[in-house]
mmCIF file as Biopython writes it, N, C-alpha, C and O atoms, coordinates in Angstrom:
data_model
#
loop_
_atom_site.group_PDB
_atom_site.id
_atom_site.type_symbol
_atom_site.label_atom_id
_atom_site.label_alt_id
_atom_site.label_comp_id
_atom_site.label_asym_id
_atom_site.label_entity_id
_atom_site.label_seq_id
_atom_site.pdbx_PDB_ins_code
_atom_site.Cartn_x
_atom_site.Cartn_y
_atom_site.Cartn_z
_atom_site.occupancy
_atom_site.B_iso_or_equiv
_atom_site.auth_seq_id
_atom_site.auth_asym_id
_atom_site.pdbx_PDB_model_num
ATOM 1   N N  . MET A ? 1  ? -12.620 -7.379  186.214 1.0 0.0 1  A 1 
ATOM 2   C CA . MET A ? 1  ? -13.566 -7.779  185.180 1.0 0.0 1  A 1 
ATOM 3   C C  . MET A ? 1  ? -13.062 -9.075  184.535 1.0 0.0 1  A 1 
ATOM 4   O O  . MET A ? 1  ? -11.892 -9.179  184.167 1.0 0.0 1  A 1 
ATOM 5   N N  . THR A ? 2  ? -13.938 -10.040 184.406 1.0 0.0 2  A 1 
ATOM 6   C CA . THR A ? 2  ? -13.613 -11.307 183.771 1.0 0.0 2  A 1 
ATOM 7   C C  . THR A ? 2  ? -13.746 -11.170 182.260 1.0 0.0 2  A 1 
ATOM 8   O O  . THR A ? 2  ? -14.714 -10.597 181.759 1.0 0.0 2  A 1 
ATOM 9   N N  . VAL A ? 3  ? -12.773 -11.696 181.550 1.0 0.0 3  A 1 
ATOM 10  C CA . VAL A ? 3  ? -12.795 -11.647 180.085 1.0 0.0 3  A 1 
ATOM 11  C C  . VAL A ? 3  ? -13.808 -12.670 179.570 1.0 0.0 3  A 1 
ATOM 12  O O  . VAL A ? 3  ? -13.785 -13.834 179.967 1.0 0.0 3  A 1 
ATOM 13  N N  . LEU A ? 4  ? -14.683 -12.227 178.692 1.0 0.0 4  A 1 
ATOM 14  C CA . LEU A ? 4  ? -15.653 -13.111 178.050 1.0 0.0 4  A 1 
ATOM 15  C C  . LEU A ? 4  ? -14.919 -13.942 177.003 1.0 0.0 4  A 1 
ATOM 16  O O  . LEU A ? 4  ? -14.187 -13.400 176.176 1.0 0.0 4  A 1 
ATOM 17  N N  . ARG A ? 5  ? -15.118 -15.262 177.041 1.0 0.0 5  A 1 
ATOM 18  C CA . ARG A ? 5  ? -14.392 -16.157 176.135 1.0 0.0 5  A 1 
ATOM 19  C C  . ARG A ? 5  ? -15.349 -17.094 175.397 1.0 0.0 5  A 1 
ATOM 20  O O  . ARG A ? 5  ? -16.418 -17.445 175.897 1.0 0.0 5  A 1 
ATOM 21  N N  . TYR A ? 6  ? -14.930 -17.483 174.198 1.0 0.0 6  A 1 
ATOM 22  C CA . TYR A ? 6  ? -15.635 -18.508 173.447 1.0 0.0 6  A 1 
ATOM 23  C C  . TYR A ? 6  ? -15.341 -19.863 174.079 1.0 0.0 6  A 1 
ATOM 24  O O  . TYR A ? 6  ? -14.426 -19.984 174.893 1.0 0.0 6  A 1 
ATOM 25  N N  . GLN A ? 7  ? -16.107 -20.871 173.711 1.0 0.0 7  A 1 
ATOM 26  C CA . GLN A ? 7  ? -15.935 -22.216 174.233 1.0 0.0 7  A 1 
ATOM 27  C C  . GLN A ? 7  ? -14.505 -22.731 174.018 1.0 0.0 7  A 1 
ATOM 28  O O  . GLN A ? 7  ? -13.987 -23.469 174.856 1.0 0.0 7  A 1 
ATOM 29  N N  . GLN A ? 8  ? -13.873 -22.357 172.920 1.0 0.0 8  A 1 
ATOM 30  C CA . GLN A ? 8  ? -12.521 -22.816 172.607 1.0 0.0 8  A 1 
ATOM 31  C C  . GLN A ? 8  ? -11.443 -22.054 173.382 1.0 0.0 8  A 1 
ATOM 32  O O  . GLN A ? 8  ? -10.271 -22.428 173.332 1.0 0.0 8  A 1 
ATOM 33  N N  . GLY A ? 9  ? -11.828 -20.981 174.104 1.0 0.0 9  A 1 
ATOM 34  C CA . GLY A ? 9  ? -10.884 -20.256 174.940 1.0 0.0 9  A 1 
ATOM 35  C C  . GLY A ? 9  ? -10.456 -18.879 174.452 1.0 0.0 9  A 1 
ATOM 36  O O  . GLY A ? 9  ? -9.883  -18.117 175.231 1.0 0.0 9  A 1 
ATOM 37  N N  . GLN A ? 10 ? -10.708 -18.531 173.205 1.0 0.0 10 A 1 
ATOM 38  C CA . GLN A ? 10 ? -10.323 -17.214 172.698 1.0 0.0 10 A 1 
ATOM 39  C C  . GLN A ? 10 ? -11.222 -16.138 173.308 1.0 0.0 10 A 1 
ATOM 40  O O  . GLN A ? 10 ? -12.396 -16.382 173.584 1.0 0.0 10 A 1 
ATOM 41  N N  . ALA A ? 11 ? -10.664 -14.959 173.511 1.0 0.0 11 A 1 
ATOM 42  C CA . ALA A ? 11 ? -11.439 -13.830 174.038 1.0 0.0 11 A 1 
ATOM 43  C C  . ALA A ? 11 ? -12.432 -13.340 172.984 1.0 0.0 11 A 1 
ATOM 44  O O  . ALA A ? 11 ? -12.107 -13.270 171.798 1.0 0.0 11 A 1 
ATOM 45  N N  . VAL A ? 12 ? -13.630 -13.006 173.421 1.0 0.0 12 A 1 
ATOM 46  C CA . VAL A ? 12 ? -14.641 -12.404 172.549 1.0 0.0 12 A 1 
ATOM 47  C C  . VAL A ? 12 ? -14.257 -10.945 172.351 1.0 0.0 12 A 1 
ATOM 48  O O  . VAL A ? 12 ? -13.921 -10.260 173.317 1.0 0.0 12 A 1 
ATOM 49  N N  . ARG A ? 13 ? -14.301 -10.464 171.130 1.0 0.0 13 A 1 
ATOM 50  C CA . ARG A ? 13 ? -13.920 -9.086  170.799 1.0 0.0 13 A 1 
ATOM 51  C C  . ARG A ? 13 ? -15.050 -8.379  170.052 1.0 0.0 13 A 1 
ATOM 52  O O  . ARG A ? 13 ? -15.797 -8.993  169.291 1.0 0.0 13 A 1 
ATOM 53  N N  . LEU A ? 14 ? -15.151 -7.098  170.288 1.0 0.0 14 A 1 
ATOM 54  C CA . LEU A ? 14 ? -16.097 -6.260  169.564 1.0 0.0 14 A 1 
ATOM 55  C C  . LEU A ? 14 ? -15.831 -6.390  168.066 1.0 0.0 14 A 1 
ATOM 56  O O  . LEU A ? 14 ? -14.687 -6.275  167.627 1.0 0.0 14 A 1 
ATOM 57  N N  . GLY A ? 15 ? -16.871 -6.628  167.288 1.0 0.0 15 A 1 
ATOM 58  C CA . GLY A ? 15 ? -16.736 -6.763  165.840 1.0 0.0 15 A 1 
ATOM 59  C C  . GLY A ? 15 ? -16.513 -8.184  165.354 1.0 0.0 15 A 1 
ATOM 60  O O  . GLY A ? 15 ? -16.485 -8.425  164.147 1.0 0.0 15 A 1 
ATOM 61  N N  . ASP A ? 16 ? -16.351 -9.139  166.279 1.0 0.0 16 A 1 
ATOM 62  C CA . ASP A ? 16 ? -16.176 -10.537 165.872 1.0 0.0 16 A 1 
ATOM 63  C C  . ASP A ? 16 ? -17.378 -11.009 165.065 1.0 0.0 16 A 1 
ATOM 64  O O  . ASP A ? 16 ? -18.520 -10.663 165.368 1.0 0.0 16 A 1 
ATOM 65  N N  . SER A ? 17 ? -17.109 -11.793 164.045 1.0 0.0 17 A 1 
ATOM 66  C CA . SER A ? 17 ? -18.157 -12.462 163.284 1.0 0.0 17 A 1 
ATOM 67  C C  . SER A ? 17 ? -18.380 -13.817 163.943 1.0 0.0 17 A 1 
ATOM 68  O O  . SER A ? 17 ? -17.425 -14.539 164.230 1.0 0.0 17 A 1 
ATOM 69  N N  . VAL A ? 18 ? -19.641 -14.160 164.180 1.0 0.0 18 A 1 
ATOM 70  C CA . VAL A ? 18 ? -19.959 -15.415 164.865 1.0 0.0 18 A 1 
ATOM 71  C C  . VAL A ? 18 ? -21.013 -16.193 164.086 1.0 0.0 18 A 1 
ATOM 72  O O  . VAL A ? 18 ? -21.810 -15.619 163.344 1.0 0.0 18 A 1 
ATOM 73  N N  . ARG A ? 19 ? -21.002 -17.493 164.268 1.0 0.0 19 A 1 
ATOM 74  C CA . ARG A ? 19 ? -22.021 -18.353 163.657 1.0 0.0 19 A 1 
ATOM 75  C C  . ARG A ? 19 ? -23.170 -18.481 164.645 1.0 0.0 19 A 1 
ATOM 76  O O  . ARG A ? 19 ? -22.946 -18.689 165.837 1.0 0.0 19 A 1 
ATOM 77  N N  . TRP A ? 20 ? -24.400 -18.356 164.157 1.0 0.0 20 A 1 
ATOM 78  C CA . TRP A ? 20 ? -25.590 -18.485 164.988 1.0 0.0 20 A 1 
ATOM 79  C C  . TRP A ? 20 ? -26.390 -19.653 164.439 1.0 0.0 20 A 1 
ATOM 80  O O  . TRP A ? 20 ? -26.992 -19.547 163.371 1.0 0.0 20 A 1 
ATOM 81  N N  . GLY A ? 21 ? -26.402 -20.746 165.151 1.0 0.0 21 A 1 
ATOM 82  C CA . GLY A ? 21 ? -27.063 -21.950 164.649 1.0 0.0 21 A 1 
ATOM 83  C C  . GLY A ? 21 ? -26.230 -22.580 163.557 1.0 0.0 21 A 1 
ATOM 84  O O  . GLY A ? 21 ? -25.007 -22.445 163.542 1.0 0.0 21 A 1 
ATOM 85  N N  . SER A ? 22 ? -26.891 -23.270 162.643 1.0 0.0 22 A 1 
ATOM 86  C CA . SER A ? 22 ? -26.152 -24.000 161.617 1.0 0.0 22 A 1 
ATOM 87  C C  . SER A ? 22 ? -25.741 -23.148 160.420 1.0 0.0 22 A 1 
ATOM 88  O O  . SER A ? 22 ? -24.739 -23.444 159.768 1.0 0.0 22 A 1 
ATOM 89  N N  . ASP A ? 23 ? -26.512 -22.079 160.120 1.0 0.0 23 A 1 
ATOM 90  C CA . ASP A ? 23 ? -26.164 -21.334 158.911 1.0 0.0 23 A 1 
ATOM 91  C C  . ASP A ? 23 ? -26.298 -19.816 159.016 1.0 0.0 23 A 1 
ATOM 92  O O  . ASP A ? 23 ? -25.984 -19.118 158.052 1.0 0.0 23 A 1 
ATOM 93  N N  . ALA A ? 24 ? -26.746 -19.285 160.138 1.0 0.0 24 A 1 
ATOM 94  C CA . ALA A ? 24 ? -26.860 -17.829 160.282 1.0 0.0 24 A 1 
ATOM 95  C C  . ALA A ? 24 ? -25.555 -17.254 160.813 1.0 0.0 24 A 1 
ATOM 96  O O  . ALA A ? 24 ? -24.823 -17.924 161.541 1.0 0.0 24 A 1 
ATOM 97  N N  . ARG A ? 25 ? -25.270 -16.021 160.447 1.0 0.0 25 A 1 
ATOM 98  C CA . ARG A ? 25 ? -24.062 -15.329 160.901 1.0 0.0 25 A 1 
ATOM 99  C C  . ARG A ? 25 ? -24.477 -14.079 161.654 1.0 0.0 25 A 1 
ATOM 100 O O  . ARG A ? 25 ? -25.508 -13.469 161.367 1.0 0.0 25 A 1 
ATOM 101 N N  . GLY A ? 26 ? -23.654 -13.713 162.621 1.0 0.0 26 A 1 
ATOM 102 C CA . GLY A ? 26 ? -23.903 -12.511 163.392 1.0 0.0 26 A 1 
ATOM 103 C C  . GLY A ? 26 ? -22.607 -11.790 163.693 1.0 0.0 26 A 1 
ATOM 104 O O  . GLY A ? 26 ? -21.527 -12.231 163.299 1.0 0.0 26 A 1 
ATOM 105 N N  . MET A ? 27 ? -22.727 -10.666 164.401 1.0 0.0 27 A 1 
ATOM 106 C CA . MET A ? 27 ? -21.557 -9.885  164.769 1.0 0.0 27 A 1 
ATOM 107 C C  . MET A ? 27 ? -21.709 -9.399  166.208 1.0 0.0 27 A 1 
ATOM 108 O O  . MET A ? 27 ? -22.796 -9.000  166.627 1.0 0.0 27 A 1 
ATOM 109 N N  . VAL A ? 28 ? -20.615 -9.438  166.956 1.0 0.0 28 A 1 
ATOM 110 C CA . VAL A ? 28 ? -20.600 -8.901  168.315 1.0 0.0 28 A 1 
ATOM 111 C C  . VAL A ? 28 ? -20.621 -7.377  168.185 1.0 0.0 28 A 1 
ATOM 112 O O  . VAL A ? 28 ? -19.678 -6.785  167.659 1.0 0.0 28 A 1 
ATOM 113 N N  . VAL A ? 29 ? -21.697 -6.742  168.664 1.0 0.0 29 A 1 
ATOM 114 C CA . VAL A ? 29 ? -21.857 -5.302  168.476 1.0 0.0 29 A 1 
ATOM 115 C C  . VAL A ? 29 ? -21.720 -4.501  169.766 1.0 0.0 29 A 1 
ATOM 116 O O  . VAL A ? 29 ? -21.494 -3.292  169.718 1.0 0.0 29 A 1 
ATOM 117 N N  . VAL A ? 30 ? -21.853 -5.158  170.919 1.0 0.0 30 A 1 
ATOM 118 C CA . VAL A ? 30 ? -21.692 -4.487  172.218 1.0 0.0 30 A 1 
ATOM 119 C C  . VAL A ? 30 ? -20.995 -5.442  173.175 1.0 0.0 30 A 1 
ATOM 120 O O  . VAL A ? 30 ? -21.370 -6.610  173.285 1.0 0.0 30 A 1 
ATOM 121 N N  . MET A ? 31 ? -19.979 -4.936  173.866 1.0 0.0 31 A 1 
ATOM 122 C CA . MET A ? 31 ? -19.353 -5.649  174.980 1.0 0.0 31 A 1 
ATOM 123 C C  . MET A ? 31 ? -19.853 -4.949  176.240 1.0 0.0 31 A 1 
ATOM 124 O O  . MET A ? 31 ? -19.467 -3.813  176.517 1.0 0.0 31 A 1 
ATOM 125 N N  . ILE A ? 32 ? -20.707 -5.619  176.997 1.0 0.0 32 A 1 
ATOM 126 C CA . ILE A ? 32 ? -21.453 -4.969  178.074 1.0 0.0 32 A 1 
ATOM 127 C C  . ILE A ? 32 ? -20.567 -4.519  179.222 1.0 0.0 32 A 1 
ATOM 128 O O  . ILE A ? 32 ? -20.608 -3.343  179.585 1.0 0.0 32 A 1 
ATOM 129 N N  . ALA A ? 33 ? -19.771 -5.396  179.809 1.0 0.0 33 A 1 
ATOM 130 C CA . ALA A ? 33 ? -18.949 -5.027  180.963 1.0 0.0 33 A 1 
ATOM 131 C C  . ALA A ? 33 ? -17.927 -3.951  180.599 1.0 0.0 33 A 1 
ATOM 132 O O  . ALA A ? 33 ? -17.616 -3.086  181.418 1.0 0.0 33 A 1 
ATOM 133 N N  . GLU A ? 34 ? -17.409 -4.003  179.384 1.0 0.0 34 A 1 
ATOM 134 C CA . GLU A ? 34 ? -16.422 -3.025  178.926 1.0 0.0 34 A 1 
ATOM 135 C C  . GLU A ? 34 ? -17.060 -1.701  178.511 1.0 0.0 34 A 1 
ATOM 136 O O  . GLU A ? 34 ? -16.368 -0.696  178.345 1.0 0.0 34 A 1 
ATOM 137 N N  . GLN A ? 35 ? -18.397 -1.704  178.344 1.0 0.0 35 A 1 
ATOM 138 C CA . GLN A ? 35 ? -19.151 -0.538  177.894 1.0 0.0 35 A 1 
ATOM 139 C C  . GLN A ? 35 ? -18.589 0.027   176.585 1.0 0.0 35 A 1 
ATOM 140 O O  . GLN A ? 35 ? -18.357 1.228   176.448 1.0 0.0 35 A 1 
ATOM 141 N N  . THR A ? 36 ? -18.380 -0.887  175.628 1.0 0.0 36 A 1 
ATOM 142 C CA . THR A ? 36 ? -17.943 -0.498  174.294 1.0 0.0 36 A 1 
ATOM 143 C C  . THR A ? 36 ? -18.949 -1.022  173.281 1.0 0.0 36 A 1 
ATOM 144 O O  . THR A ? 36 ? -19.596 -2.046  173.498 1.0 0.0 36 A 1 
ATOM 145 N N  . ALA A ? 37 ? -19.069 -0.302  172.171 1.0 0.0 37 A 1 
ATOM 146 C CA . ALA A ? 37 ? -20.035 -0.690  171.151 1.0 0.0 37 A 1 
ATOM 147 C C  . ALA A ? 37 ? -19.574 -0.212  169.783 1.0 0.0 37 A 1 
ATOM 148 O O  . ALA A ? 37 ? -18.844 0.771   169.662 1.0 0.0 37 A 1 
ATOM 149 N N  . LEU A ? 38 ? -20.016 -0.929  168.757 1.0 0.0 38 A 1 
ATOM 150 C CA . LEU A ? 38 ? -19.779 -0.489  167.390 1.0 0.0 38 A 1 
ATOM 151 C C  . LEU A ? 38 ? -20.634 0.751   167.116 1.0 0.0 38 A 1 
ATOM 152 O O  . LEU A ? 38 ? -21.641 0.964   167.792 1.0 0.0 38 A 1 
ATOM 153 N N  . PRO A ? 39 ? -20.246 1.572   166.133 1.0 0.0 39 A 1 
ATOM 154 C CA . PRO A ? 39 ? -21.069 2.720   165.765 1.0 0.0 39 A 1 
ATOM 155 C C  . PRO A ? 39 ? -22.501 2.285   165.448 1.0 0.0 39 A 1 
ATOM 156 O O  . PRO A ? 39 ? -22.717 1.283   164.766 1.0 0.0 39 A 1 
ATOM 157 N N  . GLY A ? 40 ? -23.460 3.036   165.943 1.0 0.0 40 A 1 
ATOM 158 C CA . GLY A ? 40 ? -24.862 2.721   165.737 1.0 0.0 40 A 1 
ATOM 159 C C  . GLY A ? 40 ? -25.494 1.999   166.913 1.0 0.0 40 A 1 
ATOM 160 O O  . GLY A ? 40 ? -26.710 1.810   166.940 1.0 0.0 40 A 1 
ATOM 161 N N  . TYR A ? 41 ? -24.692 1.594   167.883 1.0 0.0 41 A 1 
ATOM 162 C CA . TYR A ? 41 ? -25.169 0.927   169.092 1.0 0.0 41 A 1 
ATOM 163 C C  . TYR A ? 41 ? -24.710 1.731   170.303 1.0 0.0 41 A 1 
ATOM 164 O O  . TYR A ? 41 ? -23.664 2.378   170.261 1.0 0.0 41 A 1 
ATOM 165 N N  . VAL A ? 42 ? -25.485 1.691   171.374 1.0 0.0 42 A 1 
ATOM 166 C CA . VAL A ? 42 ? -25.157 2.439   172.589 1.0 0.0 42 A 1 
ATOM 167 C C  . VAL A ? 42 ? -24.936 1.440   173.725 1.0 0.0 42 A 1 
ATOM 168 O O  . VAL A ? 42 ? -25.882 0.800   174.186 1.0 0.0 42 A 1 
ATOM 169 N N  . ALA A ? 43 ? -23.702 1.309   174.167 1.0 0.0 43 A 1 
ATOM 170 C CA . ALA A ? 43 ? -23.362 0.335   175.207 1.0 0.0 43 A 1 
ATOM 171 C C  . ALA A ? 43 ? -24.159 0.569   176.487 1.0 0.0 43 A 1 
ATOM 172 O O  . ALA A ? 43 ? -24.552 -0.393  177.147 1.0 0.0 43 A 1 
ATOM 173 N N  . ALA A ? 44 ? -24.403 1.817   176.848 1.0 0.0 44 A 1 
ATOM 174 C CA . ALA A ? 44 ? -25.120 2.134   178.089 1.0 0.0 44 A 1 
ATOM 175 C C  . ALA A ? 44 ? -26.547 1.587   178.091 1.0 0.0 44 A 1 
ATOM 176 O O  . ALA A ? 44 ? -27.118 1.360   179.157 1.0 0.0 44 A 1 
ATOM 177 N N  . ASP A ? 45 ? -27.122 1.376   176.919 1.0 0.0 45 A 1 
ATOM 178 C CA . ASP A ? 45 ? -28.481 0.819   176.838 1.0 0.0 45 A 1 
ATOM 179 C C  . ASP A ? 45 ? -28.557 -0.585  177.425 1.0 0.0 45 A 1 
ATOM 180 O O  . ASP A ? 45 ? -29.633 -1.038  177.817 1.0 0.0 45 A 1 
ATOM 181 N N  . TRP A ? 46 ? -27.433 -1.269  177.488 1.0 0.0 46 A 1 
ATOM 182 C CA . TRP A ? 46 ? -27.389 -2.663  177.933 1.0 0.0 46 A 1 
ATOM 183 C C  . TRP A ? 46 ? -26.656 -2.837  179.255 1.0 0.0 46 A 1 
ATOM 184 O O  . TRP A ? 46 ? -26.465 -3.970  179.697 1.0 0.0 46 A 1 
ATOM 185 N N  . ALA A ? 47 ? -26.245 -1.762  179.894 1.0 0.0 47 A 1 
ATOM 186 C CA . ALA A ? 47 ? -25.454 -1.837  181.132 1.0 0.0 47 A 1 
ATOM 187 C C  . ALA A ? 47 ? -26.167 -2.595  182.247 1.0 0.0 47 A 1 
ATOM 188 O O  . ALA A ? 47 ? -25.509 -3.217  183.082 1.0 0.0 47 A 1 
ATOM 189 N N  . TYR A ? 48 ? -27.478 -2.557  182.276 1.0 0.0 48 A 1 
ATOM 190 C CA . TYR A ? 48 ? -28.230 -3.253  183.336 1.0 0.0 48 A 1 
ATOM 191 C C  . TYR A ? 48 ? -28.002 -4.772  183.298 1.0 0.0 48 A 1 
ATOM 192 O O  . TYR A ? 48 ? -28.251 -5.452  184.293 1.0 0.0 48 A 1 
ATOM 193 N N  . LEU A ? 49 ? -27.538 -5.305  182.178 1.0 0.0 49 A 1 
ATOM 194 C CA . LEU A ? 49 ? -27.270 -6.737  182.066 1.0 0.0 49 A 1 
ATOM 195 C C  . LEU A ? 49 ? -25.957 -7.143  182.754 1.0 0.0 49 A 1 
ATOM 196 O O  . LEU A ? 49 ? -25.737 -8.320  183.036 1.0 0.0 49 A 1 
ATOM 197 N N  . LEU A ? 50 ? -25.096 -6.161  183.017 1.0 0.0 50 A 1 
ATOM 198 C CA . LEU A ? 50 ? -23.838 -6.309  183.769 1.0 0.0 50 A 1 
ATOM 199 C C  . LEU A ? 50 ? -22.708 -7.032  183.046 1.0 0.0 50 A 1 
ATOM 200 O O  . LEU A ? 50 ? -21.557 -6.619  183.183 1.0 0.0 50 A 1 
ATOM 201 N N  . HIS A ? 51 ? -22.975 -8.076  182.293 1.0 0.0 51 A 1 
ATOM 202 C CA . HIS A ? 51 ? -21.896 -8.806  181.628 1.0 0.0 51 A 1 
ATOM 203 C C  . HIS A ? 51 ? -22.424 -9.450  180.349 1.0 0.0 51 A 1 
ATOM 204 O O  . HIS A ? 51 ? -23.628 -9.469  180.092 1.0 0.0 51 A 1 
ATOM 205 N N  . GLY A ? 52 ? -21.509 -9.967  179.570 1.0 0.0 52 A 1 
ATOM 206 C CA . GLY A ? 52 ? -21.874 -10.612 178.316 1.0 0.0 52 A 1 
ATOM 207 C C  . GLY A ? 52 ? -21.687 -9.670  177.138 1.0 0.0 52 A 1 
ATOM 208 O O  . GLY A ? 52 ? -20.953 -8.684  177.215 1.0 0.0 52 A 1 
ATOM 209 N N  . CYS A ? 53 ? -22.359 -9.992  176.063 1.0 0.0 53 A 1 
ATOM 210 C CA . CYS A ? 53 ? -22.270 -9.173  174.858 1.0 0.0 53 A 1 
ATOM 211 C C  . CYS A ? 53 ? -23.610 -9.203  174.132 1.0 0.0 53 A 1 
ATOM 212 O O  . CYS A ? 53 ? -24.468 -10.040 174.410 1.0 0.0 53 A 1 
ATOM 213 N N  . MET A ? 54 ? -23.766 -8.283  173.208 1.0 0.0 54 A 1 
ATOM 214 C CA . MET A ? 54 ? -24.931 -8.267  172.337 1.0 0.0 54 A 1 
ATOM 215 C C  . MET A ? 54 ? -24.451 -8.678  170.947 1.0 0.0 54 A 1 
ATOM 216 O O  . MET A ? 54 ? -23.428 -8.200  170.457 1.0 0.0 54 A 1 
ATOM 217 N N  . ILE A ? 55 ? -25.206 -9.567  170.331 1.0 0.0 55 A 1 
ATOM 218 C CA . ILE A ? 55 ? -24.880 -10.057 168.992 1.0 0.0 55 A 1 
ATOM 219 C C  . ILE A ? 55 ? -26.036 -9.721  168.068 1.0 0.0 55 A 1 
ATOM 220 O O  . ILE A ? 55 ? -27.188 -10.044 168.356 1.0 0.0 55 A 1 
ATOM 221 N N  . GLU A ? 56 ? -25.723 -9.072  166.961 1.0 0.0 56 A 1 
ATOM 222 C CA . GLU A ? 56 ? -26.722 -8.747  165.940 1.0 0.0 56 A 1 
ATOM 223 C C  . GLU A ? 56 ? -26.674 -9.836  164.869 1.0 0.0 56 A 1 
ATOM 224 O O  . GLU A ? 56 ? -25.651 -10.044 164.216 1.0 0.0 56 A 1 
ATOM 225 N N  . VAL A ? 57 ? -27.805 -10.524 164.705 1.0 0.0 57 A 1 
ATOM 226 C CA . VAL A ? 57 ? -27.936 -11.574 163.689 1.0 0.0 57 A 1 
ATOM 227 C C  . VAL A ? 57 ? -28.950 -11.059 162.677 1.0 0.0 57 A 1 
ATOM 228 O O  . VAL A ? 57 ? -30.118 -10.856 163.009 1.0 0.0 57 A 1 
ATOM 229 N N  . ALA A ? 58 ? -28.501 -10.849 161.439 1.0 0.0 58 A 1 
ATOM 230 C CA . ALA A ? 58 ? -29.358 -10.236 160.424 1.0 0.0 58 A 1 
ATOM 231 C C  . ALA A ? 58 ? -30.700 -10.949 160.285 1.0 0.0 58 A 1 
ATOM 232 O O  . ALA A ? 58 ? -31.734 -10.297 160.141 1.0 0.0 58 A 1 
ATOM 233 N N  . ALA A ? 59 ? -30.693 -12.265 160.327 1.0 0.0 59 A 1 
ATOM 234 C CA . ALA A ? 59 ? -31.927 -13.025 160.112 1.0 0.0 59 A 1 
ATOM 235 C C  . ALA A ? 59 ? -32.886 -12.989 161.299 1.0 0.0 59 A 1 
ATOM 236 O O  . ALA A ? 59 ? -34.074 -13.272 161.144 1.0 0.0 59 A 1 
ATOM 237 N N  . PHE A ? 60 ? -32.371 -12.635 162.508 1.0 0.0 60 A 1 
ATOM 238 C CA . PHE A ? 60 ? -33.196 -12.751 163.715 1.0 0.0 60 A 1 
ATOM 239 C C  . PHE A ? 60 ? -33.243 -11.523 164.601 1.0 0.0 60 A 1 
ATOM 240 O O  . PHE A ? 60 ? -34.225 -11.348 165.323 1.0 0.0 60 A 1 
ATOM 241 N N  . GLY A ? 61 ? -32.242 -10.669 164.586 1.0 0.0 61 A 1 
ATOM 242 C CA . GLY A ? 61 ? -32.211 -9.486  165.426 1.0 0.0 61 A 1 
ATOM 243 C C  . GLY A ? 61 ? -31.068 -9.503  166.441 1.0 0.0 61 A 1 
ATOM 244 O O  . GLY A ? 61 ? -30.028 -10.125 166.225 1.0 0.0 61 A 1 
ATOM 245 N N  . LEU A ? 62 ? -31.291 -8.807  167.546 1.0 0.0 62 A 1 
ATOM 246 C CA . LEU A ? 62 ? -30.263 -8.581  168.556 1.0 0.0 62 A 1 
ATOM 247 C C  . LEU A ? 62 ? -30.442 -9.548  169.717 1.0 0.0 62 A 1 
ATOM 248 O O  . LEU A ? 62 ? -31.547 -9.712  170.234 1.0 0.0 62 A 1 
ATOM 249 N N  . PHE A ? 63 ? -29.340 -10.193 170.126 1.0 0.0 63 A 1 
ATOM 250 C CA . PHE A ? 63 ? -29.381 -11.189 171.207 1.0 0.0 63 A 1 
ATOM 251 C C  . PHE A ? 63 ? -28.345 -10.885 172.267 1.0 0.0 63 A 1 
ATOM 252 O O  . PHE A ? 63 ? -27.282 -10.341 171.966 1.0 0.0 63 A 1 
ATOM 253 N N  . HIS A ? 64 ? -28.649 -11.232 173.503 1.0 0.0 64 A 1 
ATOM 254 C CA . HIS A ? 64 ? -27.704 -11.146 174.633 1.0 0.0 64 A 1 
ATOM 255 C C  . HIS A ? 64 ? -27.167 -12.541 174.884 1.0 0.0 64 A 1 
ATOM 256 O O  . HIS A ? 64 ? -26.352 -12.735 175.785 1.0 0.0 64 A 1 
#
């Protein structure tokens, strides 16, 4: 399994706070390949995507 990384090289981790656009904030809520999720999310719901992560952005919703 390849580790998902940010542009700067750090590994993406479950629970990371991320910037979405210029002023919105989000959180990594599911790591798809690892099949891990924060409480309230079900990793298996996203397994068909095979890789990546799901990010919850309060202002916009859930993104892959």
